[in-house]
N, C-alpha and C positions, 0 to 999 in steps of 0.2 A: 817086654819092664815097660815100667814109665820112667820120663824121669822130671820131676818136680821141678821145671825151670825158674821157676820164681826163686827155690830156695838158691839154684845153683846162684844167680843173678844175687842176690842177696849176700852171699858167701863171698864171689868173686869183688861187687862192691869192698866187704869187708876186709879183703887181703891188698886193694887198692889203694887204703884208707880212705875208704867213705865212708856213710854212717847208716847204721841196716836201722830197718824201721823199727820204733817198738814197738811192746808187746801185744799192744792195743790195736796197733795198726795190720791190717788185714794185705796182702798184697794187691789181691784185685781191688777190692774196694781201695789203697793207696792209688790206684790207677787211675780210677773213676776220677778221686776226687784234683788228683794234680790235673788229670788234662783236661777235664767239662769246665772247671775254676776257673783257670786263665784263659781261656779259651769265649768264656760269655763275659769276664770282665773285662776281658779290651778290646767289648763295643764300645764301654762306659767312654774310653778315651779315642773310639776311634768316633762313634756321633757324635762325641763331640769337634774332632778335628772336619770332620764333614761339614757338619753347620757354619763351623767361619770359614771352610773355604769356601762357602758358600755363597756366604757374606760376602767373599772379596769379588765377588762380581758389583758390588755397589761404589769402589771403589774407584774416583773420578781426581783426577790429575791437582796438585795444588800444590803452593810453598814455590821450593826450587823444582819441581816437574816441570812447570810453565817455562822454566829455563832449559831444562833437558832437550823438552821433547824437538822442538822447533830444531833444533842443532843439528839432533839426530834425525830430523827430516833432511833440513837441506844439504847439510855437511857430512851426513856419515859417520863412520865409525870414527877414522881419520880426525874429521872437525872435534868429537867429541873426546876423545885421548888429549889431545892440544889444548884444547879449551881445559881440561883436569889439570894436566901436568905446566903449563905455560900460565896458568892464569888461577886457578880456582885451590885448587890444594895438591897437588903434584902425584895425589892418588891413579895411579895409569892401570890397574886389573879393577876398581874401582870404575872404572869409567869403561871398559870393557861389559859388564855385568851391566852398569845402565843400560849400553845399546842394545844387549840381549833381548832387555822387554820394553827400553825404547822404541825399537825398530818398528814395532808393532803397534805404535799408539795408546790409544783409551783402552783398547781389548788387551794391547800387554801389560796398564795396569789395573786390566779386570779382571784377570788371568796371571798376576806375578802372584798372589798367596795362595792358588791350590797347588802352582808346579813348584814353590821353595816351599811348599810345607812337605807336600807327598817328595820333593827329592830330599830334607832335612828329613825326616823321619826315620826315610830310608838309608839313610846314612847311620841314622842311630839303633837302626834292625841289625845293618850290617856290622856295626864295629860290636855292639850285645855277644851276636852271634859267633865276633871273630875272638873277643875276649872269652867267651866260654871255652869256645875253641881250643885257645891259646894255653887255658889253663886246662885243660884234660877236662873239662866236667860238659855234663851233657842236660838237656830241662827238653820238657815236656811242651810240645807242638803246639804253639802260641803263647811260650810265657817270656819270647824277644823281642814278639812284634808290642805283649802287652808294657812289659820296660819302656821298648823305643817311644809305643805312642804315648805314656803316660810323660815320660819326662817333654817329651815334645807340647803335649797339651796344656804344660807347666809352664815352662819355655817360651809359648809361645803367646800367653794367654792367663798369667798371672801378674804382671806386670803391671803396674798402676793406669800406663798411656796402651793400650793394647793399638790400638791407631797405628801410631806412632813407628810402637813396637815393632807392628808385623805387619799391618796391611799397607806402609807408606813406603815404597820401592824404595825409594834416593832413602832414606833412615835404613830399615831392613838386612841389603845388600850391606850394609858398613857394621854392622850391631848384632843381628842376627846369621843372614847366610854365614860369616865371613868366619865366627867360629866355632862351628858345625862345619865347615869346610874343611878345616884345619883338624876337628877333630876328621873326619876320612883318610887325610892324610898319613893316619895311624895303621889302619885296614893294610895294606899290603906289607908292614912287617908284621903286623899279628901274624898274615895266612904264610911268609914268608917259609918255603920246605923245603927250597931247592935252590943250588946258585944263582939262575937267572929269574927265579924270585927274586931274591936277598938284592939284585944289581936293579930292578926293577924298582922296592920298596926305596933305595939308595937313593934312588932314580926321582922317582915321587917327594922325597922327603923336601930334595933340592928345588924344585919347580914351586915343589907347593910353601915351602919359605919366604918362595921369590917372590910370591902372586901373593902369599898374603902380608910378605910385607909392605909391599905397595896397594894390597886394598885397605887396613885399617889400622893406623897407629894404635890404638886402641887392640886389638889382637895380637897385633904384633905383640905388644906389652904383654900378656897373658900368656901368647905361647913362649917365648921367652923364658917367666917366671917357671913354666913348666918344665921345661929344660934342663934348665938349670937348676933345677931341681932335681929332677932323675941324674942329670950326671954326678952332684955331689952324693946321693947315697946310695951310688953304684950300679943302679937295677940288678939287685939282687934278689927279687922278687920272681926273674928269668936268670933261672942257674945256666953251666953248661955252656956253648958255643952261643945261644941264644943271644947269653948278655953281651958278647962280644961287638955283635952285630946291631943291638940296642946301644949301646952305649956309641958309634958310629954313626947309626940313624943320628939321632942325637943331635950327635956332632952335626955332622951334614944340617940336617934343616934348623938347626942356630944359625951357622953360615949363610942358607938361603933365607932366613925372616933377615938378619944384619944384613946382606945384600940390598937385598927389596928397601926395607927402610935405609937404608942409605941415600938409594937412587929417590926414594922418596924426600927424605928430609932436603937434600941439596937440587931438588928439582924449582924453578922460577913460581912455578905454584904456590911449594907449598914456605916457600920466602916472603912472597907478596902476602900468605895465611897468616906468615906472624907478623908482618909489620902493620896488617891490618887487624888484627885483636892485639898484638902485642905481647906474643907470645916468643920471646927467643928463652932462654935460658936461664938468663939470670931471673927472668918474668914467673919463670917456673919454678925452679927451687930454689927461690929465697927462702927464709926462714920464714915470714912472715906469710908466705905466699902457700908455703908448705903446712903452715898451720891450719889455715883453711879450709885450706883442702880437708887435712884429718877429721876438723870436725864437721865437714861437708859428709862426706864420708862415715862419720856416725851418723848422721841422720838417714844416711840412705841405709846402712845397714840394719840401724832401726825400721824401717819400713819395711825392708824385706827381711826381716826375723818375724815379722809385729800379721807380715801375709801366713796366712794360717795353710793359706790351699796346695802351699807349698809340699806339704808336708806327704802332699799324691807323688813325689818323688819318692819319699823313704818308703812311702806302702809298697809301691809296685817292686821298691827292690827288697824288701821283706817276701811277700812273694817271690821273686828271681831266690833267696838265699835260702828258703824253705825248700824249692822245687826242684833244683837243680841235685844231681846224683855225678859218683865220682871223686875222682881227685885225686894224685898218688899224696903221701905224706913229702911234707915242705922240707926242702934241703935246709942243711947245718948255714943256717945266716939267711934265709931268706925274709923277706916282710912280713910272708907270708907266718912267720911264725909271730910275729909280731905287729898284730893290726892296730891295737892302739897307735904303733908309732906312723904303721900307715895316716888312719884318719885321722894324727894330727899333725903330720905333714900335709893331706888334704887341703885341713882348716886354716897353718898355715900359709900356704900356696894361695886360696880364696880370697883372703885378707890383705898378704900386700899384693896380687895382682888388681883386687879393688882398690887399693888405698890409690897406686899411681894409675891405673887408672882416670881417679876421678883427681889426680894431679894435675894429668895432661892434660885432661877436658876444663878445672879448671877458669886458667885464663880467658877461655872464648864463653864458660860460660857463667862467672861468677858464681853465685849464692845460688844463681837460677837453678844449679846443676844438681839440686837436691830432687827439684821437680823433673829434669830432666829424665822420666825413668829409661828413657827412648836410649841415649848411648850409656844403659846398666849390663847389654846382652852381650857383653863380649865375656864380663866375669860372671855374671849371672847364670852362665852355662854349665859354667866350675862353679859352683854350688847347687842346682842341682843332680850332675852327674855324681857328686860328693853325695848329697843325699841315696843318692841309690847306691852306692859305695859303701853307705855308712850302713842301711837298708839292709844288703845282701849280705855283714858278714855277723849284722844282729841276727836273720838268717839263718846261716848258716849255724851259727853258735847256741837259740834255738833245737836246730836240728837236732846237732851231737847232743843235745843233754834228753835225748828220745820222751820229751813231753812237752803237755803244751801247743805242741804245733797244732792242731785241729784250732784252738783257741784263739793261737798269733796268731793264723792265716783268715779265719773269722775274722776277725779288727782287720787286719790292713787289707782285707779285700772292701770293706767298708768304710773307709778310711779312702781311698782309692774312689769310690760310688760318693762321697760326700766329697771331695776334694774334687771331682769333674763338675757336679750341680753348682757349689760351691761359683766354677769359672763360666757355668752356664749363664749362669743369671744376670751378670755386667756384661757379658756378651750380647744376649740376645737384645738387651734397651744399648751396648752400640751401632748393633744392627737396624736397631729402630732408627736411631740419629742420621745414620749414612744413606739408610732408604730416603731418608727426607731431602738429606742436601743432592744426592743424586738423581732426584725429580727435577731441583731446582738447579741444579746446575745443569742438567740435560737441555731443558728448557731456554737458557741463557746460550748455552751455545750453539743451540739454532736460530734463535735471534740470531748473534754476533755473526755465524758465520753465512746466514740469507741476506744480514747486510752487506757485507764483506764481497758480496756477489754479487749487488749491486752496485758496488762500484763506491761506497764507504768508505773511507780513512777514518776517521773520529767515531767512535760509536759508545757510548756509556759502561758501565760496568760496573753491579752491584757486588759484594762481598759476600762469598759462598763456601764458608765454614763447615768441620766438624773436628771435634778435639780437641781444639785449640790453631787446630792450623794454620799458617799462616797465608793471607789472600791479598791481594792489592787493597789499597785503601782502607786496611784495616785502622784500628782504633779511632775509629768514627770518619774515616776519610783521611784524616793525620797520616799515614803509614803510607809511599805509594807502591814500595816494592812489591810481588815482583812485575809492576803495571806495563812495564816496559818491554818485558818479556813476553806478558798476554799479549800485547799486539804485535808482536811479531810470529806467536801463533798461532794470530787470527787472520796474517799480512795486514796486518791495518797499521795507522802512523800512532796512532795514541790510544788509549781508552780513558776517557773519565768518569771522576767519581757519579759513582749514582744508589741514593742512600735503600731508593728501593726499588725492585726489581722491573720490567720491561712488559 
């Protein structure tokens, strides 16, 4: 006696609250369609990310790097932590991440894009798999990787200033790596099944909260908005015993973030930074300042919404929603029964957190915050994940209607591929500029090292910039910073301005 296993699986899925295939679809064809297409599509964002990581070898120190690298070399981790905590900004965790790549010198700069990029995509991959597992859903092999790679590629490369946002380590650790690390803290909660796992999840929430609080003020703001929103909603999307654990987890994580933020805010370095930029509470939250920040955020929002490549995140979300299977009926009162409320809540979180991030950065950047895309990453990750979530809900809705799924799959696949192509063009253009800068930087580096080895104490320096990165003697020699840091890096007493390279 033979058993139709495919039909048995369909009946089991119907009993569990899933959706059976449409009459036009046959199990064998569906299986091949859903497993081969996502795996093939994943090659597009993975190839794009591979190219971006390879281009990372062309990164060379610039701006703040000139001042960080000599401190790490001469004083080690303790010197770097003291510099940040006592003098610069109070970001202790940020100092530790700077040490992590700065201890390797220039190679640390060159390997940063690869290491951080793989780490962040891996976290997004693990997060996608954990969310699916928690929701009782399964997806064909390759779909979670497609979602992670697609969202990662958009997050890294769709920004107007990819070099500073992704390749420049000093900025990336604060505004790209930090929000993804915050996402990583959620994975133990989603995976917790035993008492030990629940205790571990709570411990991670506390430690990660403190770390994020001392790593990036903007990521801390976004985390607080998310956690407070989750607590206010009551976490109805996670019913049963897990609901209590999630509430407790959010409270512990929030306490950790606030503790870390308090450590940062009360540090001598943060006090010095506020004095330097005039960013006391009155300057930040005054009526005029809030209005200016609101106008600036409106312009930022316009730039983001007009960047069509972000549709790639929506597309991979649709593919995820079309491909997943399983998921029992939503319990009474669950947010899963009210997807519109979930979407509106996510949109509100994005808008509020984006505005608050603009508020706290506006005093330091002024109107130029509109062009400072490098500091948008903290809330742009929320935007990217929100688009992917909306896409997943759309995909599930289309599949529930049992028609048009193949058309939707083809359209979503085309949008995903086009987004990758749209991101590749400016990436390769940037790569060419980075290669030119790397050649000039290496030539000058040899000149300065050889001169220092011969006993020279003062040598000429020609600004070598890319993507509007600050260099010594910018603005035609009128801006000396960070010339003194360059002199210390090469163990010189001074570097002077040379309009043309030697």
